[in-house]
C-alpha positions as CSV (number, residue, x, y, z in Angstrom):
1,X,66.1,-196.0,-157.3
2,X,69.4,-194.2,-156.9
3,X,70.3,-191.2,-159.1
4,X,73.3,-192.0,-161.3
5,X,73.6,-190.2,-164.6
6,X,73.8,-186.8,-166.4
7,X,71.5,-184.0,-165.7
8,X,67.9,-183.3,-164.5
9,X,65.8,-180.8,-166.3
10,X,67.4,-178.0,-164.2
11,X,70.7,-179.0,-165.8
12,X,72.0,-180.0,-162.4
13,X,74.4,-182.9,-162.1
14,X,73.0,-185.2,-159.4
15,X,76.1,-187.1,-158.4
16,X,79.9,-186.6,-158.4
17,X,82.7,-189.2,-158.2
18,X,83.3,-189.3,-154.5
19,X,82.1,-192.0,-152.1
20,X,78.6,-192.2,-150.5
21,X,79.3,-190.8,-147.0
22,X,80.3,-187.2,-146.9
23,X,80.0,-184.8,-143.9
24,X,77.0,-185.2,-141.5
25,X,75.8,-181.7,-141.9
26,X,75.4,-178.7,-144.2
27,X,76.5,-175.7,-142.2
28,X,76.6,-176.7,-138.5
29,X,75.5,-173.3,-137.2
30,X,72.8,-172.8,-139.7
31,X,71.5,-176.3,-139.5
32,X,71.4,-176.5,-135.7
33,X,70.3,-173.0,-134.8
34,X,69.0,-171.4,-138.0
35,X,65.3,-170.9,-138.8
36,X,63.6,-174.0,-140.0
37,X,62.3,-172.7,-143.3
38,X,62.1,-173.4,-147.0
39,X,62.5,-170.9,-149.8
40,X,59.5,-170.9,-152.2
41,X,59.2,-168.6,-155.2
42,X,62.0,-166.5,-153.8
43,X,60.6,-166.0,-150.3
44,X,61.4,-168.0,-147.1
45,X,58.5,-169.8,-145.5
46,X,58.7,-171.1,-141.9
47,X,58.1,-174.8,-141.7
48,X,55.4,-175.9,-139.2
49,X,56.9,-177.9,-136.3
50,X,57.0,-181.7,-136.6
51,X,56.0,-184.2,-133.9
52,X,58.7,-186.8,-133.1
53,X,58.9,-189.9,-135.2
54,X,60.3,-191.3,-138.5
55,X,59.1,-189.6,-141.7
56,X,59.6,-191.5,-145.0
57,X,59.9,-188.8,-147.6
58,X,59.8,-189.2,-151.4
59,X,62.1,-186.9,-153.4
60,X,62.4,-186.2,-157.1
61,X,63.6,-188.9,-159.4
62,X,65.2,-186.2,-161.6
63,X,63.3,-182.9,-162.0
64,X,63.8,-181.0,-158.7
65,X,60.4,-179.2,-159.1
66,X,58.6,-182.6,-158.7
67,X,59.1,-182.4,-154.9
68,X,55.9,-181.8,-153.0
69,X,55.3,-178.9,-150.6
70,X,54.7,-181.3,-147.8
71,X,58.0,-183.0,-148.5
72,X,59.8,-179.7,-148.4
73,X,58.2,-178.6,-145.2
74,X,59.0,-182.0,-143.6
75,X,62.6,-181.8,-144.6
76,X,62.9,-178.2,-143.4
77,X,61.4,-179.0,-140.0
78,X,63.1,-182.4,-139.3
79,X,65.7,-182.6,-136.5
80,X,67.7,-184.9,-138.7
81,X,67.6,-186.1,-142.3
82,X,68.9,-189.6,-142.9
83,X,69.9,-189.9,-146.6
84,X,71.5,-192.4,-148.9
85,X,74.1,-190.0,-150.2
86,X,74.5,-186.7,-148.4
87,X,75.8,-184.9,-151.5
88,X,72.7,-185.8,-153.5
89,X,70.3,-184.7,-150.8
90,X,72.3,-181.5,-150.2
91,X,71.7,-180.4,-153.8
92,X,67.9,-180.7,-153.3
93,X,68.1,-178.9,-150.0
94,X,70.2,-176.1,-151.4
95,X,67.7,-175.7,-154.3
96,X,65.0,-174.8,-151.7
97,X,67.2,-173.0,-149.1
98,X,66.8,-175.8,-146.5
99,X,69.6,-176.1,-143.9
100,X,69.2,-179.2,-141.6
101,X,71.6,-181.8,-140.2
102,X,72.3,-184.7,-142.5
103,X,73.5,-188.2,-141.7
104,X,74.3,-191.0,-144.2
105,X,72.1,-194.1,-144.1
106,X,72.8,-196.7,-146.8
107,X,73.2,-200.4,-147.3
108,X,76.8,-200.4,-146.2
109,X,76.4,-198.5,-142.9
110,X,72.8,-199.3,-142.0
111,X,73.7,-201.7,-139.1
112,X,75.8,-199.0,-137.4
113,X,73.6,-196.0,-138.3
114,X,70.2,-197.4,-137.1
115,X,71.1,-197.3,-133.3
116,X,72.1,-193.7,-133.7
117,X,68.8,-192.9,-135.5
118,X,66.8,-194.8,-132.8
119,X,68.5,-192.8,-130.1
120,X,67.3,-189.6,-131.7
121,X,63.8,-191.0,-132.1
122,X,63.8,-192.1,-128.4
123,X,64.7,-188.5,-127.5
124,X,61.5,-187.4,-129.1
125,X,63.1,-186.0,-132.2
126,X,61.9,-186.1,-135.8
127,X,64.0,-187.9,-138.4
128,X,63.3,-187.7,-142.2
129,X,64.4,-190.7,-144.3
130,X,65.1,-190.0,-148.0
131,X,66.8,-192.0,-150.8
132,X,68.8,-190.5,-153.6
133,X,65.8,-190.4,-155.8
134,X,62.1,-191.4,-155.6
135,X,60.3,-193.2,-152.8
136,X,62.6,-194.7,-150.1
137,X,62.5,-198.5,-149.7
138,X,61.8,-199.1,-153.4
139,X,65.1,-200.8,-154.4
140,X,66.7,-198.6,-151.8
141,X,67.7,-199.1,-148.1
142,X,65.2,-198.5,-145.3
143,X,63.1,-201.6,-144.8
144,X,64.7,-202.6,-141.6
145,X,64.8,-199.1,-140.3
146,X,61.0,-198.7,-140.8
147,X,60.3,-202.2,-139.4
148,X,62.4,-201.8,-136.3
149,X,61.0,-198.3,-135.7
150,X,57.5,-199.6,-135.7
151,X,58.4,-202.5,-133.5
152,X,60.0,-200.1,-131.0
153,X,56.8,-198.1,-131.0
154,X,58.0,-195.0,-132.8
155,X,55.5,-193.2,-135.1
156,X,56.2,-193.8,-138.8
157,X,54.7,-191.4,-141.4
158,X,54.9,-191.6,-145.2
159,X,55.2,-188.4,-147.2
160,X,54.4,-189.8,-150.6
161,X,55.6,-188.5,-154.0
162,X,57.7,-189.4,-157.0
163,X,58.4,-193.0,-158.0
164,X,60.2,-194.3,-161.0
165,X,58.0,-197.4,-161.0
166,X,54.7,-195.4,-161.3
167,X,56.2,-192.8,-163.7
168,X,57.3,-195.5,-166.1
169,X,53.9,-197.3,-165.9
170,X,52.1,-194.0,-166.6
171,X,54.2,-193.3,-169.8
172,X,54.9,-196.8,-171.2
173,X,51.5,-197.3,-172.8
174,X,51.1,-200.9,-171.4
175,X,48.3,-202.2,-169.2
176,X,48.4,-200.8,-165.7
177,X,45.5,-202.5,-164.0
178,X,47.9,-205.2,-162.6
179,X,51.7,-205.0,-162.4
180,X,54.6,-206.8,-160.7
181,X,57.7,-204.9,-159.6
182,X,60.8,-207.1,-159.9
183,X,63.5,-204.5,-159.2
184,X,66.9,-205.4,-160.6
185,X,67.4,-208.8,-162.3
186,X,70.6,-210.7,-161.3
187,X,73.7,-209.3,-163.0
188,X,75.0,-212.7,-164.2
189,X,73.5,-214.4,-167.2
190,X,72.7,-217.8,-165.7
191,X,71.0,-216.4,-162.6
192,X,69.3,-213.8,-164.7
193,X,67.8,-216.4,-167.1
194,X,66.6,-218.5,-164.1
195,X,64.9,-215.5,-162.6
196,X,63.3,-214.6,-165.9
197,X,61.9,-218.1,-166.2
198,X,60.4,-217.8,-162.7
199,X,58.5,-214.5,-163.5
200,X,57.5,-215.5,-167.0
201,X,54.1,-216.8,-166.0
202,X,53.1,-213.8,-163.8
203,X,49.8,-212.5,-165.2
204,X,50.7,-208.9,-165.0
205,X,52.8,-206.1,-166.6
206,X,56.4,-206.4,-165.4
207,X,58.4,-203.4,-164.2
208,X,62.2,-203.8,-163.8
209,X,65.1,-201.6,-163.1
210,X,68.3,-202.1,-165.2
211,X,71.7,-200.5,-165.6
212,X,72.8,-199.1,-169.0
213,X,75.8,-201.4,-169.4
214,X,73.7,-204.5,-168.9
215,X,70.6,-203.3,-170.8
216,X,71.3,-205.0,-174.2
217,X,72.1,-208.4,-172.6
218,X,69.2,-208.2,-170.2
219,X,66.8,-207.4,-173.1
220,X,68.2,-210.4,-175.1
221,X,67.6,-212.7,-172.2
222,X,64.1,-211.3,-171.6
223,X,63.3,-211.8,-175.3
224,X,64.5,-215.4,-175.1
225,X,62.7,-216.2,-171.8
226,X,59.5,-214.3,-172.3
227,X,58.9,-214.4,-176.1
228,X,57.6,-211.7,-178.3
229,X,56.1,-209.4,-175.7
230,X,55.5,-205.7,-176.1
231,X,57.8,-203.6,-173.9
232,X,59.1,-200.0,-173.3
233,X,62.5,-198.9,-172.2
234,X,62.1,-195.7,-170.1
235,X,65.3,-193.9,-169.7
236,X,66.2,-190.7,-167.7
237,X,62.6,-190.2,-166.7
238,X,61.7,-186.5,-165.8
239,X,65.2,-185.4,-166.9
240,X,66.4,-183.3,-169.8
241,X,67.2,-186.4,-171.9
242,X,64.1,-188.4,-171.1
243,X,63.5,-191.1,-173.7
244,X,60.8,-193.9,-174.0
245,X,61.5,-196.5,-176.7
246,X,58.8,-199.0,-177.4
247,X,58.7,-202.2,-179.3
248,X,58.8,-206.0,-178.9
249,X,61.6,-207.4,-176.7
250,X,63.6,-208.9,-179.5
251,X,63.5,-205.6,-181.5
252,X,64.6,-203.6,-178.5
253,X,67.4,-206.0,-177.7
254,X,68.7,-205.6,-181.2
255,X,68.4,-201.8,-181.1
256,X,70.5,-201.6,-177.9
257,X,73.0,-204.2,-179.1
258,X,73.6,-202.0,-182.1
259,X,74.3,-198.9,-180.1
260,X,71.1,-197.1,-178.9
261,X,71.8,-194.7,-176.1
262,X,72.0,-196.5,-172.7
263,X,73.4,-193.8,-170.4
264,X,71.3,-192.9,-167.4
265,X,68.7,-194.7,-165.3
266,X,66.5,-197.2,-167.0
267,X,63.1,-198.7,-166.1
268,X,61.8,-201.6,-168.3
269,X,58.0,-202.1,-168.6
270,X,57.0,-205.4,-170.2
271,X,53.6,-206.6,-171.1
272,X,52.2,-209.7,-169.4
273,X,51.8,-213.1,-171.0
274,X,49.2,-213.3,-173.8
275,X,45.9,-214.6,-172.5
276,X,44.8,-217.8,-174.1
277,X,41.8,-217.2,-176.4
278,X,38.6,-218.7,-175.0
279,X,37.7,-222.1,-176.5
280,X,34.3,-222.1,-178.2
281,X,31.7,-224.7,-177.7
282,X,32.1,-225.9,-181.3
283,X,35.8,-226.4,-180.8
284,X,35.2,-228.4,-177.6
285,X,32.6,-230.6,-179.5
286,X,35.1,-231.2,-182.3
287,X,37.8,-232.3,-179.9
288,X,35.3,-234.5,-178.0
289,X,34.1,-236.2,-181.2
290,X,37.7,-236.9,-182.2
291,X,38.7,-238.2,-178.8
292,X,35.6,-240.4,-178.4
293,X,36.4,-242.3,-181.6
294,X,39.4,-243.9,-179.9
295,X,38.8,-243.5,-176.1
296,X,36.1,-244.1,-173.5
297,X,33.8,-241.2,-172.5
298,X,35.6,-240.7,-169.2
299,X,39.1,-240.6,-170.9
300,X,37.9,-238.4,-173.7
301,X,36.4,-235.9,-171.2
302,X,39.6,-235.9,-169.2
303,X,41.8,-235.3,-172.2
304,X,39.7,-232.5,-173.6
305,X,39.3,-230.7,-170.3
306,X,43.1,-230.8,-169.9
307,X,43.7,-229.5,-173.4
308,X,41.2,-226.7,-173.2
309,X,41.4,-225.7,-169.6
310,X,37.6,-226.0,-169.4
311,X,36.0,-227.4,-166.2
312,X,35.6,-231.2,-166.5
313,X,31.9,-230.9,-165.5
314,X,31.3,-228.6,-168.5
315,X,33.1,-230.9,-170.9
316,X,31.2,-233.9,-169.5
317,X,27.9,-232.2,-170.1
318,X,28.8,-231.4,-173.7
319,X,30.0,-235.0,-174.2
320,X,26.7,-236.3,-173.0
321,X,24.8,-233.9,-175.3
322,X,27.1,-234.8,-178.2
323,X,26.5,-238.5,-177.5
324,X,22.7,-238.0,-177.5
325,X,22.8,-236.1,-180.8
326,X,24.9,-238.9,-182.3
327,X,22.6,-241.6,-181.2
328,X,19.6,-239.7,-182.6
329,X,21.1,-239.6,-186.1
330,X,19.3,-241.9,-188.6
């Protein structure tokens, strides 16, 4: 999920107003010839050498101290860092005194950039892939790069770490045993409503990304399409102005329509559909008794099985038992 707004907890602006490309290096001399090291607690540490291959490296979603030591050493040792926006990655590298060559890799230049990256891999070099924030390939470019690298026989290694999806799940207070990540809903109302209808029956907690300007309308459409589900709006996670607002979808839609803060990056976490309460044996018998007053045994069993979701065999056995009890009455 790309960084887009305000400040992280270090007070550092993560993006400026320029375009996504930028220069292909930090300092050419330092990046190409300098010591491959990372500054930790004020002291430079030499990065262990990397074998050739593609390294998919997770970076902070906001707070720059959330980066792992392994990620830092990987970035410091890589022959090349392929990043979504070189300026965003440069800020992380500068924070830890890392000077390595950077090249832009994003959805607009991927077709042209991949052959250049594969040429470096073919030469036995190490290439680190990062996105603006979080784990690459999660609503970020990189899928084709990883797939084609594997198909070409190049080693691909994951360096795991921060993820906005898992961070939101951990803090939202909704069930986490099963979840479905949708990414961004369509921007237009009609397509968005259609997609909401498609995911409505998924028996899991839903996790979505959304933009601030579309948040109120998206919540209104979700409330209409999903009903009164519990949800959490997680905004600016791990950053200075982190906020988690909980409630039902309709209430959240109203709050944001009336002016609740929408600036920053937003993750929506929405509870799954309510499970139908199990039907008791007594309720099945009552339905059977009513159905058998006007229908044959076969038709009554079929109707009650369809209405309750119970297996037809179970309903049939109860119907037989109910018939015997009725015939035994004086």
